[in-house]
FIVOLUM-136320 format. One record per residue (C-alpha): x, y, z; residue in one letter. Coordinates in steps of 0.25 Angstrom, whole numbers, padded with zeros to 4 digits, always signed. Layout:
REM FIVOLUM-136320
XYZa
...
***
This chain:
REM FIVOLUM-136320
+0289-0495+0350m
+0281-0483+0347t
+0288-0471+0342v
+0282-0457+0339d
+0287-0452+0325f
+0288-0437+0326k
+0288-0426+0316l
+0303-0424+0312p
+0310-0411+0311h
+0305-0404+0298l
+0316-0393+0295g
+0321-0380+0301e
+0310-0372+0308g
+0299-0382+0305i
+0292-0387+0318y
+0279-0392+0313s
+0271-0396+0301a
+0257-0399+0296d
+0253-0413+0294v
+0248-0415+0280i
+0246-0430+0279k
+0247-0442+0289v
+0252-0454+0281l
+0250-0465+0292v
+0240-0469+0302k
+0240-0478+0314e
+0243-0492+0311g
+0251-0489+0299d
+0265-0496+0297k
+0276-0486+0293i
+0290-0487+0289h
+0302-0478+0291a
+0302-0466+0281d
+0287-0468+0278q
+0280-0454+0277v
+0270-0453+0288v
+0265-0439+0287v
+0266-0427+0278e
+0268-0413+0284i
+0269-0399+0279e
+0278-0388+0285t
+0279-0374+0281d
+0290-0378+0271k
+0286-0391+0265a
+0277-0404+0265t
+0285-0415+0271v
+0283-0430+0272e
+0287-0436+0286v
+0292-0450+0286p
+0293-0459+0298s
+0306-0464+0303d
+0300-0476+0309l
+0294-0489+0305t
+0282-0495+0312g
+0267-0493+0314v
+0260-0480+0316v
+0253-0480+0330k
+0248-0466+0331k
+0247-0454+0322v
+0249-0441+0329y
+0246-0431+0317v
+0235-0429+0307k
+0234-0421+0294e
+0233-0406+0296g
+0239-0405+0310m
+0253-0399+0313k
+0264-0407+0318a
+0276-0402+0326n
+0290-0407+0323v
+0294-0418+0334g
+0279-0422+0337e
+0275-0436+0334p
+0268-0439+0321i
+0265-0454+0322i
+0268-0465+0332s
+0275-0477+0327i
+0276-0491+0333e
+0290-0494+0328v
+0293-0507+0322t
+0308-0506+0319n
+0318-0508+0331k
+0324-0494+0330k
+0322-0484+0341i
+0318-0472+0334e
+0312-0465+0345d
+0314-0468+0360r
+0304-0458+0365s
+0294-0469+0368h
+0304-0477+0376m
+0308-0477+0391t
+0323-0477+0395v
+0332-0477+0407e
+0345-0478+0400k
+0351-0481+0387i
+0361-0491+0388v
+0372-0489+0377t
+0375-0503+0371p
+0390-0506+0368p
+0395-0500+0355i
+0399-0510+0345e
+0413-0505+0341e
+0418-0507+0327k
+0433-0509+0324k
+0441-0500+0332k
+0452-0491+0326e
+0458-0490+0340s
+0455-0493+0354k
+0450-0478+0356a
+0441-0478+0343e
+0428-0484+0339t
+0423-0483+0324l
+0408-0479+0324l
+0400-0485+0312p
+0396-0476+0300t
+0382-0470+0299s
+0373-0464+0289i
+0371-0449+0291y
+0360-0441+0285e
+0365-0428+0280f
+0353-0418+0280k
+0351-0404+0274i
+0355-0395+0286p
+0348-0383+0292t
+0351-0372+0282l
+0346-0360+0289g
+0334-0353+0295e
+0321-0357+0287n
+0328-0365+0276i
+0321-0378+0275s
+0326-0383+0262s
+0337-0381+0251a
+0341-0385+0237q
+0353-0395+0235i
+0362-0388+0225t
+0373-0398+0225k
+0376-0412+0232v
+0391-0413+0234l
+0392-0427+0237v
+0387-0441+0232k
+0385-0455+0237r
+0398-0461+0241g
+0405-0448+0244d
+0413-0446+0257k
+0410-0434+0264v
+0417-0427+0276d
+0411-0419+0287t
+0407-0405+0283d
+0409-0408+0268q
+0399-0401+0259i
+0389-0411+0253v
+0378-0402+0248l
+0376-0388+0243e
+0362-0383+0245i
+0354-0370+0242e
+0343-0363+0250t
+0336-0351+0247d
+0347-0343+0254k
+0360-0349+0251a
+0368-0361+0245t
+0374-0369+0257v
+0384-0380+0257e
+0380-0392+0266i
+0391-0400+0273p
+0389-0414+0279t
+0391-0416+0294e
+0397-0430+0293v
+0407-0437+0285g
+0405-0450+0277g
+0400-0456+0264v
+0388-0451+0257v
+0378-0463+0256k
+0367-0456+0249e
+0364-0442+0243v
+0349-0439+0245k
+0349-0425+0238v
+0353-0420+0224k
+0356-0407+0218d
+0344-0398+0217g
+0336-0405+0228d
+0328-0397+0238k
+0330-0402+0252v
+0325-0399+0265a
+0333-0396+0277v
+0335-0409+0285g
+0333-0418+0273s
+0344-0429+0271v
+0354-0426+0260a
+0364-0436+0261l
+0367-0449+0268l
+0381-0450+0273i
+0388-0463+0279e
+0395-0456+0291a
+0410-0460+0292a
+0414-0469+0303e
+0418-0462+0316r
+0428-0466+0326r
+0426-0462+0341i
+0435-0463+0352s
+0432-0473+0364k
+0429-0461+0373d
+0418-0455+0363e
+0404-0458+0367k
+0397-0467+0356f
+0384-0459+0351p
+0374-0467+0358v
+0363-0458+0352a
+0366-0462+0338d
+0364-0477+0341r
+0352-0486+0340q
+0349-0491+0354l
+0342-0505+0356p
+0329-0505+0364i
+0334-0515+0374a
+0344-0506+0379e
+0334-0495+0383i
+0329-0497+0397k
+0316-0492+0401k
+0312-0480+0410e
+0301-0470+0408p
+0304-0457+0401f
+0300-0444+0406q
+0288-0439+0398k
+0286-0424+0395v
+0273-0419+0390e
+0274-0409+0378h
+0264-0400+0372t
+0267-0405+0357h
+0269-0420+0359s
+0262-0430+0367p
+0275-0434+0375t
+0289-0431+0375i
+0298-0442+0381v
+0311-0437+0387t
+0323-0446+0390l
+0330-0445+0403p
+0341-0434+0402r
+0353-0444+0403d
+0347-0453+0392i
+0344-0441+0382v
+0359-0436+0383q
+0363-0449+0378v
+0353-0453+0367v
+0352-0440+0359v
+0357-0443+0345p
+0365-0431+0339a
+0378-0429+0333a
+0389-0421+0342p
+0388-0409+0332s
+0373-0408+0334v
+0375-0409+0349r
+0385-0398+0349r
+0376-0389+0341f
+0365-0391+0350a
+0373-0388+0362r
+0379-0375+0355e
+0365-0370+0353i
+0359-0374+0366g
+0350-0385+0362v
+0348-0398+0371d
+0350-0408+0360i
+0342-0418+0369h
+0329-0410+0366q
+0331-0410+0350v
+0323-0420+0342r
+0332-0427+0331g
+0327-0429+0317t
+0338-0438+0313g
+0338-0454+0313a
+0335-0459+0327h
+0332-0445+0332g
+0346-0440+0329r
+0348-0425+0331i
+0354-0416+0320s
+0359-0402+0319l
+0346-0398+0312e
+0337-0404+0324d
+0345-0396+0334v
+0343-0383+0326k
+0328-0386+0324a
+0326-0388+0339y
+0334-0375+0342a
+0325-0368+0333k
+0312-0374+0338a
+0316-0370+0352l
+0318-0355+0348n
+0304-0356+0341e
+0298-0361+0354q
+0305-0350+0362i
+0299-0340+0353r
+0285-0346+0355t
+0286-0348+0370i
+0293-0335+0375l
+0285-0322+0375p
+0290-0315+0362g
+0300-0327+0360g
+0314-0325+0355i
+0310-0321+0341g
+0300-0310+0347a
+0311-0305+0357a
+0321-0303+0346t
+0313-0299+0334v
+0301-0293+0341g
+0291-0297+0330a
+0278-0304+0332v
+0272-0312+0321r
+0258-0308+0317e
+0247-0318+0312t
+0243-0313+0298l
+0228-0312+0295p
+0221-0321+0285d
+0223-0312+0272f
+0215-0322+0264s
+0202-0315+0271k
+0204-0303+0262w
+0209-0310+0249g
+0217-0320+0242e
+0231-0322+0247i
+0243-0331+0244e
+0254-0336+0254r
+0268-0339+0250q
+0279-0345+0259p
+0291-0336+0262m
+0304-0342+0256n
+0316-0344+0265n
+0323-0331+0261i
+0310-0323+0263r
+0307-0330+0277r
+0321-0328+0282k
+0321-0313+0277t
+0308-0311+0284a
+0313-0317+0297e
+0327-0310+0297h
+0321-0296+0294l
+0310-0297+0304s
+0320-0300+0314y
+0330-0288+0310a
+0318-0278+0309w
+0313-0282+0323a
+0326-0284+0330a
+0334-0272+0324i
+0330-0258+0327p
+0331-0252+0313h
+0334-0238+0309v
+0334-0234+0294t
+0341-0221+0289q
+0340-0216+0274f
+0349-0208+0265d
+0352-0206+0250k
+0366-0207+0243a
+0369-0199+0231d
+0375-0210+0222i
+0376-0201+0209t
+0391-0202+0209d
+0391-0216+0214l
+0382-0220+0202e
+0392-0214+0192k
+0403-0222+0198l
+0395-0235+0198r
+0392-0234+0183k
+0407-0230+0181q
+0413-0242+0187f
+0401-0252+0185g
+0408-0259+0173e
+0420-0261+0181k
+0413-0268+0192v
+0405-0276+0181e
+0418-0281+0175e
+0421-0287+0189a
+0408-0294+0190g
+0400-0285+0198g
+0390-0273+0197k
+0393-0260+0203l
+0380-0257+0211t
+0377-0247+0222v
+0376-0259+0231t
+0390-0263+0228a
+0395-0248+0231v
+0387-0248+0244l
+0393-0261+0249l
+0407-0254+0249k
+0401-0241+0255v
+0394-0249+0266l
+0407-0257+0269a
+0414-0244+0272s
+0402-0238+0280a
+0402-0250+0289l
+0416-0248+0293k
+0414-0233+0296v
+0401-0237+0304f
+0404-0250+0310p
+0391-0251+0318q
+0384-0253+0305f
+0393-0266+0303n
+0388-0272+0317s
+0378-0281+0323s
+0371-0280+0336v
+0372-0291+0346d
+0360-0289+0356m
+0363-0302+0363e
+0377-0298+0367k
+0374-0283+0367n
+0386-0281+0357e
+0388-0275+0343i
+0395-0283+0333v
+0404-0275+0324y
+0408-0282+0311k
+0422-0280+0305k
+0418-0285+0292f
+0409-0279+0281v
+0399-0289+0275n
+0387-0282+0268i
+0374-0289+0264g
+0366-0286+0251i
+0351-0288+0251a
+0348-0296+0238v
+0334-0297+0233d
+0331-0311+0227t
+0319-0319+0222d
+0319-0326+0236r
+0320-0314+0245g
+0331-0305+0251l
+0345-0310+0253l
+0357-0303+0259v
+0370-0309+0254p
+0383-0303+0261v
+0395-0297+0254i
+0407-0299+0263r
+0419-0290+0266d
+0413-0278+0258v
+0423-0269+0264d
+0435-0277+0258k
+0429-0277+0244k
+0428-0266+0233n
+0416-0262+0226i
+0419-0270+0213i
+0420-0283+0222q
+0408-0279+0230l
+0400-0277+0216s
+0404-0291+0212v
+0401-0298+0225e
+0387-0291+0225l
+0383-0296+0212v
+0388-0310+0215e
+0381-0311+0229i
+0368-0305+0223s
+0368-0315+0212k
+0370-0326+0223k
+0358-0321+0231a
+0349-0322+0219r
+0354-0335+0214d
+0352-0342+0228k
+0367-0344+0229k
+0369-0337+0242l
+0375-0345+0254s
+0372-0342+0268l
+0386-0336+0270d
+0383-0326+0259d
+0372-0320+0268m
+0379-0319+0281q
+0388-0310+0288g
+0383-0296+0283g
+0386-0283+0290c
+0377-0274+0283f
+0366-0275+0272t
+0363-0267+0259i
+0349-0268+0253s
+0348-0261+0240n
+0334-0260+0233l
+0339-0249+0224g
+0337-0258+0212g
+0323-0260+0215i
+0318-0246+0219g
+0313-0238+0231g
+0318-0227+0239t
+0320-0231+0254y
+0318-0243+0262f
+0321-0248+0276t
+0331-0260+0275p
+0330-0270+0287i
+0344-0273+0294i
+0349-0287+0291n
+0351-0292+0305s
+0362-0293+0311p
+0367-0282+0303e
+0366-0268+0308a
+0362-0260+0296a
+0357-0261+0281i
+0357-0251+0270i
+0345-0250+0260g
+0347-0244+0246v
+0336-0239+0237s
+0335-0235+0223r
+0344-0223+0219s
+0337-0211+0212a
+0341-0197+0207y
+0337-0185+0215e
+0339-0170+0213p
+0350-0166+0223i
+0353-0151+0225y
+0368-0149+0223i
+0375-0136+0220d
+0362-0128+0219e
+0356-0137+0209k
+0349-0151+0209f
+0356-0163+0203e
+0351-0177+0201p
+0358-0186+0211r
+0356-0202+0212l
+0352-0204+0227k
+0352-0218+0233m
+0343-0220+0245p
+0349-0228+0257l
+0342-0234+0269a
+0351-0238+0281l
+0344-0247+0292s
+0353-0250+0304y
+0352-0256+0318d
+0349-0245+0328h
+0354-0254+0340r
+0368-0251+0335i
+0367-0240+0325i
+0362-0226+0329d
+0355-0217+0319g
+0366-0207+0318a
+0376-0219+0314d
+0365-0224+0304g
+0365-0211+0296i
+0380-0209+0297r
+0382-0223+0291f
+0371-0220+0280l
+0377-0206+0277r
+0391-0212+0276w
+0386-0222+0265v
+0379-0211+0258v
+0392-0203+0257n
+0400-0215+0253a
+0390-0217+0241l
+0391-0203+0237e
+0406-0201+0239n
+0413-0215+0236p
+0426-0209+0240f
+0421-0209+0254l
+0423-0225+0254l
+0438-0223+0253s
+0438-0211+0262l
+0431-0216+0274e
+0428-0231+0271g
***
């Protein structure tokens, strides 16, 4: 039997790769797990092993060409008796052989045999292709339950606890503390626990090996495809039976509107995983962007990519890849700038008296473990302002033509790190005093710089503060952190001569810049909000009076 070995799924958002080296030729004998090609993606150089044993009949790729995920790399005449790929067969009907039952616990139950489950590093988020193992929480021989945490990993954005999807006994641990692992790589082998099924439950035929003798012949339909020579399509009634996927994966596919029969599985014997469904859904969206005029991305973002000129014509250049945080920041802010009609208004707050109070009570806050900064005071001021002006604590839902008003107050703090901009969120700001906020601000800023933030730490914000006063500058235009409705920017304070009681006095002025979503906030409301914040900073008693 001749089978096409295809380029497997390479990771989230990777649909093609450059062939660096072809390690086999026609006539070579190969075995399972033997590396047949070396490829290079935009993220890594990868060795691709065959999952079949046999003789190479044809090599479809050559060094230097680009190969797409799912396209044939080589054709193999299989020498083992496994049916690894049914695409070159013809079928009329798959006859389900009798299931050999083990000892029954009751007339209504059958005990299914144990199986080895490959626990893989799951998809961790957009543009995250790898992570570092910070702690392995299980060892060989340990019993684990479904949803038990087995690994702690760290990405460029957060520290994440990873649970297992199945229960059983750990047979092998393939990673250790400190390892860097790719999304989709196998971390553990788990001997899944025996499972009892009722007599009315259908046995999962797709997960079983079917003997060749039980496949009757009838020609498949052949569909011509632009990217591969031939795609063979099973009759619909057969496909519905043989697609191998867990019930949870099937349910997820239904929920997001994906036909699981169109998904290519990357697991053993073509088994479809949750990551396969996500990759297929993402690929569909990419195709829609390419095919439709303007595409979904252009329709929502309104931005067109422009090809850069060859800068090397004018002198020496150096190219460096974006890290994950920089790339995600670029994508998110590009969307926010293009999709949200921004308006920015400016003002200055006289914080001369506030600065005296800050110095007066600074030691008391330090005793509690915090630092009394302008940002800490501004957190409390903004929490009150968001209650006085609820439209600033909202999000616009254009799909439903609704405005979502939030009854909670969570405020994000833009933190400058050596990896780029991060925005951790301080929750329930309105329920905490300035000392508590000062302590939490120190803690969360440290977590951001030490790469200890979790995904939850950066979600659920209502409003954002971006304080560049410690660096310098006068004014800047902050970009709204979508889906929030507004953001405030703080620049460096400076003494200015202010005319008071027929004479000039030096007063400490702090520049503020408020950007807001003009779809739900009008200009008059924008300046009222900013003036309220300025008055509260200049007259702290206003917080108790109106807050």
